[in-house]
N, CA and C atoms as an extended XYZ file, in Angstrom:
372
Properties=species:S:1:pos:R:3:atomname:S:1:resname:S:1:resid:I:1 pbc="F F F"
N        11.471       -5.207       -5.407 N   MET     1
C        12.896       -5.180       -5.551 CA  MET     1
C        13.423       -3.899       -4.929 C   MET     1
N        14.626       -3.939       -4.429 N   ALA     2
C        15.231       -2.759       -3.831 CA  ALA     2
C        15.556       -1.763       -4.938 C   ALA     2
N        15.250       -0.506       -4.685 N   VAL     3
C        15.546        0.563       -5.623 CA  VAL     3
C        16.637        1.411       -4.984 C   VAL     3
N        17.814        1.470       -5.615 N   ASN     4
C        18.938        2.224       -5.071 CA  ASN     4
C        19.250        1.818       -3.635 C   ASN     4
N        19.184        0.540       -3.328 N   GLY     5
C        19.474        0.055       -1.989 CA  GLY     5
C        18.369        0.277       -0.975 C   GLY     5
N        17.260        0.820       -1.426 N   THR     6
C        16.126        1.084       -0.545 CA  THR     6
C        15.183       -0.107       -0.573 C   THR     6
N        14.828       -0.650        0.591 N   PRO     7
C        13.908       -1.796        0.586 CA  PRO     7
C        12.508       -1.388        0.135 C   PRO     7
N        11.858       -2.289       -0.566 N   THR     8
C        10.475       -2.070       -0.978 CA  THR     8
C         9.581       -2.945       -0.120 C   THR     8
N         8.584       -2.309        0.493 N   LEU     9
C         7.648       -2.996        1.376 CA  LEU     9
C         6.269       -3.010        0.748 C   LEU     9
N         5.677       -4.180        0.634 N   ALA    10
C         4.276       -4.295        0.223 CA  ALA    10
C         3.450       -4.123        1.493 C   ALA    10
N         2.654       -3.062        1.541 N   VAL    11
C         1.875       -2.774        2.742 CA  VAL    11
C         0.405       -3.042        2.446 C   VAL    11
N        -0.190       -3.864        3.283 N   PHE    12
C        -1.592       -4.243        3.143 CA  PHE    12
C        -2.365       -3.612        4.285 C   PHE    12
N        -3.274       -2.726        3.937 N   ALA    13
C        -4.067       -2.030        4.950 CA  ALA    13
C        -5.301       -1.455        4.290 C   ALA    13
N        -6.278       -1.148        5.100 N   SER    14
C        -7.497       -0.508        4.612 CA  SER    14
C        -7.958        0.476        5.669 C   SER    14
N        -8.381        1.649        5.224 N   ASP    15
C        -8.846        2.648        6.186 CA  ASP    15
C       -10.358        2.627        6.357 C   ASP    15
N       -10.988        1.543        5.945 N   LYS    16
C       -12.445        1.426        6.059 CA  LYS    16
C       -12.798        0.342        7.071 C   LYS    16
N       -13.803        0.606        7.893 N   GLY    17
C       -14.275       -0.408        8.825 CA  GLY    17
C       -14.279        0.065       10.260 C   GLY    17
N       -14.565       -0.854       11.190 N   PRO    18
C       -14.630       -0.497       12.608 CA  PRO    18
C       -13.300        0.052       13.108 C   PRO    18
N       -13.371        1.037       13.998 N   GLY    19
C       -12.153        1.614       14.556 CA  GLY    19
C       -11.435        2.534       13.600 C   GLY    19
N       -12.179        3.207       12.734 N   ASP    20
C       -11.563        4.027       11.698 CA  ASP    20
C       -10.552        5.042       12.233 C   ASP    20
N       -10.897        5.782       13.292 N   ALA    21
C        -9.999        6.831       13.797 CA  ALA    21
C        -8.688        6.239       14.318 C   ALA    21
N        -8.779        5.175       15.083 N   GLU    22
C        -7.576        4.544       15.615 CA  GLU    22
C        -6.739        3.931       14.494 C   GLU    22
N        -7.407        3.318       13.556 N   ARG    23
C        -6.714        2.696       12.428 CA  ARG    23
C        -6.018        3.761       11.587 C   ARG    23
N        -6.685        4.867       11.336 N   ALA    24
C        -6.091        5.950       10.553 CA  ALA    24
C        -4.859        6.513       11.259 C   ALA    24
N        -4.935        6.654       12.567 N   SER    25
C        -3.801        7.161       13.340 CA  SER    25
C        -2.614        6.207       13.247 C   SER    25
N        -2.871        4.920       13.402 N   LEU    26
C        -1.811        3.920       13.318 CA  LEU    26
C        -1.190        3.914       11.923 C   LEU    26
N        -2.020        4.017       10.888 N   MET    27
C        -1.499        4.031        9.522 CA  MET    27
C        -0.634        5.260        9.283 C   MET    27
N        -1.064        6.414        9.794 N   SER    28
C        -0.270        7.637        9.636 CA  SER    28
C         1.093        7.492       10.302 C   SER    28
N         1.099        6.962       11.517 N   GLU    29
C         2.364        6.758       12.226 CA  GLU    29
C         3.261        5.782       11.468 C   GLU    29
N         2.691        4.692       10.994 N   ALA    30
C         3.476        3.699       10.255 CA  ALA    30
C         4.044        4.297        8.970 C   ALA    30
N         3.235        5.035        8.233 N   GLY    31
C         3.707        5.656        6.998 CA  GLY    31
C         4.869        6.598        7.236 C   GLY    31
N         4.760        7.402        8.287 N   THR    32
C         5.829        8.341        8.625 CA  THR    32
C         7.107        7.605        9.005 C   THR    32
N         6.995        6.624        9.880 N   ILE    33
C         8.174        5.883       10.346 CA  ILE    33
C         8.843        5.128        9.202 C   ILE    33
N         8.059        4.431        8.395 N   LEU    34
C         8.637        3.662        7.288 CA  LEU    34
C         9.343        4.576        6.295 C   LEU    34
N         8.728        5.708        5.964 N   ALA    35
C         9.341        6.646        5.019 CA  ALA    35
C        10.620        7.247        5.588 C   ALA    35
N        10.600        7.616        6.850 N   ARG    36
C        11.800        8.202        7.470 CA  ARG    36
C        12.962        7.217        7.511 C   ARG    36
N        12.658        5.932        7.522 N   HIS    37
C        13.708        4.916        7.511 CA  HIS    37
C        14.081        4.502        6.087 C   HIS    37
N        13.537        5.190        5.100 N   GLY    38
C        13.945        4.977        3.721 CA  GLY    38
C        13.225        3.894        2.951 C   GLY    38
N        12.163        3.352        3.495 N   ALA    39
C        11.439        2.290        2.788 CA  ALA    39
C        10.620        2.861        1.639 C   ALA    39
N        10.568        2.125        0.558 N   ARG    40
C         9.666        2.422       -0.555 CA  ARG    40
C         8.429        1.567       -0.337 C   ARG    40
N         7.239        2.168       -0.419 N   LEU    41
C         6.000        1.446       -0.156 CA  LEU    41
C         5.265        1.137       -1.447 C   LEU    41
N         4.734       -0.073       -1.532 N   VAL    42
C         3.862       -0.472       -2.628 CA  VAL    42
C         2.544       -0.888       -1.998 C   VAL    42
N         1.446       -0.300       -2.489 N   CYS    43
C         0.125       -0.572       -1.925 CA  CYS    43
C        -0.868       -0.880       -3.037 C   CYS    43
N        -1.844       -1.707       -2.722 N   LEU    44
C        -2.980       -1.924       -3.609 CA  LEU    44
C        -4.000       -0.834       -3.332 C   LEU    44
N        -4.696       -0.412       -4.354 N   ALA    45
C        -5.781        0.549       -4.162 CA  ALA    45
C        -6.921        0.171       -5.096 C   ALA    45
N        -8.083       -0.025       -4.507 N   ASP    46
C        -9.305       -0.257       -5.270 CA  ASP    46
C       -10.458        0.166       -4.373 C   ASP    46
N       -11.647       -0.197       -4.700 N   GLY    47
C       -12.793        0.215       -3.904 CA  GLY    47
C       -12.756       -0.272       -2.472 C   GLY    47
N       -12.170       -1.441       -2.230 N   ALA    48
C       -12.151       -2.018       -0.884 CA  ALA    48
C       -10.880       -1.685       -0.115 C   ALA    48
N        -9.802       -1.449       -0.811 N   LEU    49
C        -8.518       -1.206       -0.159 CA  LEU    49
C        -7.966        0.150       -0.549 C   LEU    49
N        -7.934        1.038        0.394 N   GLU    50
C        -7.264        2.318        0.212 CA  GLU    50
C        -6.699        2.703        1.557 C   GLU    50
N        -5.417        2.835        1.614 N   ALA    51
C        -4.753        3.190        2.866 CA  ALA    51
C        -4.313        4.649        2.800 C   ALA    51
N        -5.267        5.546        2.631 N   ILE    52
C        -4.958        6.960        2.420 CA  ILE    52
C        -4.102        7.545        3.541 C   ILE    52
N        -4.426        7.318        4.826 N   PRO    53
C        -3.569        7.902        5.874 CA  PRO    53
C        -2.117        7.414        5.796 C   PRO    53
N        -1.920        6.154        5.499 N   LEU    54
C        -0.580        5.590        5.365 CA  LEU    54
C         0.171        6.271        4.228 C   LEU    54
N        -0.471        6.365        3.085 N   ILE    55
C         0.169        6.896        1.884 CA  ILE    55
C         0.477        8.378        2.026 C   ILE    55
N        -0.484        9.159        2.509 N   THR    56
C        -0.250       10.599        2.640 CA  THR    56
C         0.826       10.896        3.677 C   THR    56
N         0.855       10.138        4.772 N   ALA    57
C         1.889       10.349        5.794 CA  ALA    57
C         3.267        9.983        5.258 C   ALA    57
N         3.358        8.878        4.533 N   ALA    58
C         4.640        8.472        3.956 CA  ALA    58
C         5.141        9.525        2.977 C   ALA    58
N         4.265       10.024        2.146 N   ARG    59
C         4.663       11.054        1.176 CA  ARG    59
C         5.070       12.348        1.876 C   ARG    59
N         4.336       12.732        2.917 N   ALA    60
C         4.673       13.950        3.660 CA  ALA    60
C         6.045       13.831        4.325 C   ALA    60
N         6.443       12.612        4.666 N   ALA    61
C         7.747       12.367        5.291 CA  ALA    61
C         8.845       12.149        4.250 C   ALA    61
N         8.523       12.367        2.976 N   GLY    62
C         9.512       12.239        1.911 CA  GLY    62
C         9.633       10.857        1.312 C   GLY    62
N         8.684        9.982        1.612 N   GLY    63
C         8.738        8.611        1.124 CA  GLY    63
C         8.271        8.443       -0.307 C   GLY    63
N         8.682        7.341       -0.893 N   ASP    64
C         8.300        6.956       -2.251 CA  ASP    64
C         7.199        5.906       -2.144 C   ASP    64
N         6.079        6.156       -2.818 N   VAL    65
C         4.931        5.247       -2.766 CA  VAL    65
C         4.488        4.927       -4.186 C   VAL    65
N         4.193        3.659       -4.432 N   LEU    66
C         3.637        3.207       -5.704 CA  LEU    66
C         2.321        2.512       -5.422 C   LEU    66
N         1.289        2.890       -6.160 N   LEU    67
C        -0.009        2.224       -6.059 CA  LEU    67
C        -0.178        1.278       -7.230 C   LEU    67
N        -0.622        0.067       -6.948 N   LEU    68
C        -0.997       -0.886       -7.987 CA  LEU    68
C        -2.514       -0.888       -8.034 C   LEU    68
N        -3.064       -0.509       -9.184 N   VAL    69
C        -4.508       -0.302       -9.299 CA  VAL    69
C        -5.043       -0.942      -10.571 C   VAL    69
N        -6.382       -1.070      -10.648 N   ASP    70
C        -6.981       -1.546      -11.892 CA  ASP    70
C        -7.128       -0.365      -12.851 C   ASP    70
N        -7.466       -0.660      -14.091 N   VAL    71
C        -7.509        0.394      -15.107 CA  VAL    71
C        -8.616        1.407      -14.860 C   VAL    71
N        -9.630        1.054      -14.109 N   GLY    72
C       -10.727        1.976      -13.840 CA  GLY    72
C       -10.550        2.817      -12.587 C   GLY    72
N        -9.437        2.648      -11.887 N   PHE    73
C        -9.226        3.360      -10.624 CA  PHE    73
C        -9.127        4.861      -10.850 C   PHE    73
N        -9.877        5.608      -10.060 N   VAL    74
C        -9.802        7.066      -10.066 CA  VAL    74
C        -9.278        7.474       -8.693 C   VAL    74
N        -8.132        8.090       -8.680 N   ALA    75
C        -7.502        8.455       -7.412 CA  ALA    75
C        -8.279        9.562       -6.719 C   ALA    75
N        -8.500        9.411       -5.414 N   PRO    76
C        -9.089       10.512       -4.661 CA  PRO    76
C        -8.091       11.672       -4.635 C   PRO    76
N        -8.550       12.881       -4.382 N   PRO    77
C        -7.651       14.044       -4.405 CA  PRO    77
C        -6.394       13.871       -3.548 C   PRO    77
N        -6.504       13.195       -2.419 N   ALA    78
C        -5.345       13.016       -1.530 CA  ALA    78
C        -4.242       12.178       -2.168 C   ALA    78
N        -4.574       11.396       -3.190 N   LEU    79
C        -3.590       10.520       -3.832 CA  LEU    79
C        -3.248       10.957       -5.251 C   LEU    79
N        -3.642       12.160       -5.619 N   ALA    80
C        -3.504       12.615       -7.003 CA  ALA    80
C        -2.064       12.580       -7.520 C   ALA    80
N        -1.075       12.836       -6.677 N   ASP    81
C         0.314       12.901       -7.132 CA  ASP    81
C         1.118       11.632       -6.863 C   ASP    81
N         0.442       10.574       -6.466 N   VAL    82
C         1.130        9.322       -6.149 CA  VAL    82
C         1.335        8.514       -7.435 C   VAL    82
N         2.510        7.902       -7.566 N   ALA    83
C         2.800        7.067       -8.738 CA  ALA    83
C         1.832        5.890       -8.787 C   ALA    83
N         1.376        5.579      -10.000 N   VAL    84
C         0.375        4.528      -10.194 CA  VAL    84
C         0.839        3.586      -11.296 C   VAL    84
N         0.667        2.303      -11.061 N   GLU    85
C         0.876        1.286      -12.093 CA  GLU    85
C        -0.466        0.598      -12.289 C   GLU    85
N        -1.015        0.696      -13.496 N   ARG    86
C        -2.343        0.141      -13.780 CA  ARG    86
C        -2.220       -1.268      -14.353 C   ARG    86
N        -2.846       -2.207      -13.655 N   ILE    87
C        -2.852       -3.611      -14.074 CA  ILE    87
C        -4.284       -4.096      -13.911 C   ILE    87
N        -4.932       -4.447      -15.004 N   ASP    88
C        -6.356       -4.767      -14.946 CA  ASP    88
C        -6.662       -6.068      -14.212 C   ASP    88
N        -5.860       -7.088      -14.410 N   ASP    89
C        -6.138       -8.395      -13.816 CA  ASP    89
C        -5.759       -8.416      -12.332 C   ASP    89
N        -6.704       -8.743      -11.434 N   PRO    90
C        -6.405       -8.752       -9.996 CA  PRO    90
C        -5.261       -9.696       -9.621 C   PRO    90
N        -5.216      -10.859      -10.234 N   GLU    91
C        -4.144      -11.807       -9.917 CA  GLU    91
C        -2.787      -11.283      -10.379 C   GLU    91
N        -2.767      -10.605      -11.512 N   ALA    92
C        -1.520      -10.017      -12.008 CA  ALA    92
C        -1.044       -8.890      -11.090 C   ALA    92
N        -1.979       -8.128      -10.499 N   ARG    93
C        -1.598       -7.084       -9.538 CA  ARG    93
C        -0.922       -7.700       -8.316 C   ARG    93
N        -1.500       -8.792       -7.809 N   LEU    94
C        -0.912       -9.459       -6.649 CA  LEU    94
C         0.472      -10.015       -6.982 C   LEU    94
N         0.596      -10.601       -8.158 N   LYS    95
C         1.887      -11.137       -8.593 CA  LYS    95
C         2.919      -10.019       -8.681 C   LYS    95
N         2.522       -8.897       -9.258 N   ARG    96
C         3.430       -7.749       -9.398 CA  ARG    96
C         3.861       -7.231       -8.026 C   ARG    96
N         2.931       -7.183       -7.107 N   MET    97
C         3.254       -6.719       -5.764 CA  MET    97
C         4.308       -7.624       -5.137 C   MET    97
N         4.130       -8.920       -5.301 N   GLY    98
C         5.104       -9.869       -4.785 CA  GLY    98
C         6.462       -9.743       -5.448 C   GLY    98
N         6.483       -9.397       -6.730 N   GLU    99
C         7.743       -9.214       -7.450 CA  GLU    99
C         8.502       -7.986       -6.961 C   GLU    99
N         7.767       -6.942       -6.627 N   LEU   100
C         8.400       -5.683       -6.246 CA  LEU   100
C         8.932       -5.664       -4.819 C   LEU   100
N         8.303       -6.390       -3.923 N   ALA   101
C         8.587       -6.242       -2.495 CA  ALA   101
C         9.566       -7.273       -1.951 C   ALA   101
N        10.360       -6.828       -0.988 N   GLN   102
C        11.195       -7.740       -0.216 CA  GLN   102
C        10.514       -8.123        1.094 C   GLN   102
N         9.589       -7.292        1.538 N   VAL   103
C         8.930       -7.480        2.831 CA  VAL   103
C         7.435       -7.245        2.665 C   VAL   103
N         6.627       -8.056        3.330 N   PHE   104
C         5.173       -7.855        3.359 CA  PHE   104
C         4.797       -7.367        4.751 C   PHE   104
N         4.020       -6.287        4.800 N   VAL   105
C         3.594       -5.694        6.066 CA  VAL   105
C         2.074       -5.682        6.103 C   VAL   105
N         1.504       -6.243        7.147 N   GLY   106
C         0.057       -6.208        7.341 CA  GLY   106
C        -0.279       -5.272        8.483 C   GLY   106
N        -1.013       -4.222        8.193 N   LEU   107
C        -1.483       -3.298        9.223 CA  LEU   107
C        -2.945       -3.598        9.499 C   LEU   107
N        -3.449       -3.162       10.644 N   PRO   108
C        -4.876       -3.377       10.909 CA  PRO   108
C        -5.704       -2.868        9.737 C   PRO   108
N        -6.638       -3.664        9.332 N   GLY   109
C        -7.457       -3.302        8.184 CA  GLY   109
C        -8.687       -4.165        8.133 C   GLY   109
N        -9.109       -4.399        6.948 N   SER   110
C       -10.319       -5.183        6.730 CA  SER   110
C        -9.950       -6.632        6.422 C   SER   110
N       -10.963       -7.455        6.346 N   LEU   111
C       -10.750       -8.835        5.925 CA  LEU   111
C       -10.175       -8.863        4.510 C   LEU   111
N       -10.577       -7.917        3.673 N   ALA   112
C       -10.056       -7.854        2.303 CA  ALA   112
C        -8.544       -7.633        2.297 C   ALA   112
N        -8.037       -6.756        3.159 N   SER   113
C        -6.594       -6.517        3.174 CA  SER   113
C        -5.838       -7.748        3.673 C   SER   113
N        -6.410       -8.461        4.637 N   THR   114
C        -5.793       -9.696        5.126 CA  THR   114
C        -5.766      -10.754        4.026 C   THR   114
N        -6.852      -10.881        3.289 N   ALA   115
C        -6.921      -11.846        2.192 CA  ALA   115
C        -5.897      -11.513        1.109 C   ALA   115
N        -5.738      -10.230        0.789 N   MET   116
C        -4.763       -9.832       -0.233 CA  MET   116
C        -3.340      -10.109        0.225 C   MET   116
N        -3.060       -9.879        1.503 N   LEU   117
C        -1.740      -10.193        2.045 CA  LEU   117
C        -1.448      -11.684        1.868 C   LEU   117
N        -2.368      -12.516        2.274 N   TYR   118
C        -2.171      -13.965        2.162 CA  TYR   118
C        -2.014      -14.387        0.701 C   TYR   118
N        -2.883      -13.880       -0.170 N   ARG   119
C        -2.832      -14.284       -1.581 CA  ARG   119
C        -1.531      -13.850       -2.242 C   ARG   119
N        -1.034      -12.671       -1.893 N   THR   120
C         0.231      -12.201       -2.458 CA  THR   120
C         1.390      -13.034       -1.933 C   THR   120
N         1.394      -13.266       -0.625 N   TRP   121
C         2.452      -14.069       -0.006 CA  TRP   121
C         2.484      -15.477       -0.607 C   TRP   121
N         1.330      -16.066       -0.833 N   ALA   122
C         1.258      -17.418       -1.390 CA  ALA   122
C         1.822      -17.485       -2.811 C   ALA   122
N         1.812      -16.371       -3.534 N   ARG   123
C         2.310      -16.343       -4.907 CA  ARG   123
C         3.786      -15.962       -4.991 C   ARG   123
N         4.333      -15.467       -3.907 N   ALA   124
C         5.726      -14.971       -3.930 CA  ALA   124
C         6.718      -16.119       -3.891 C   ALA   124
């Protein structure tokens, strides 16, 4: 949902896998651009999906980021100050992501990030 007229974007990306350096660079650029244009970002974070370059760049550019995580998630130091909403059930996390966002964005990532994008979109 829009917060104070600011669009909320569900961003699906992962910084793990082939092409890590190029993917990290693209995520950093995307995070900076989206934040500078006033978008609020919502991201999933778990063992398979962490878009650290995207999140840190968005925050450095003054952006608002919310992570949807499971109850056992331990944030890496780079994400220590990022807002977190803990939802244990994976399907409930996807549903919540769909409720919060007006736009779904898929960045280069892993098969897991693509699957989460599709599953969230299908529930929206």
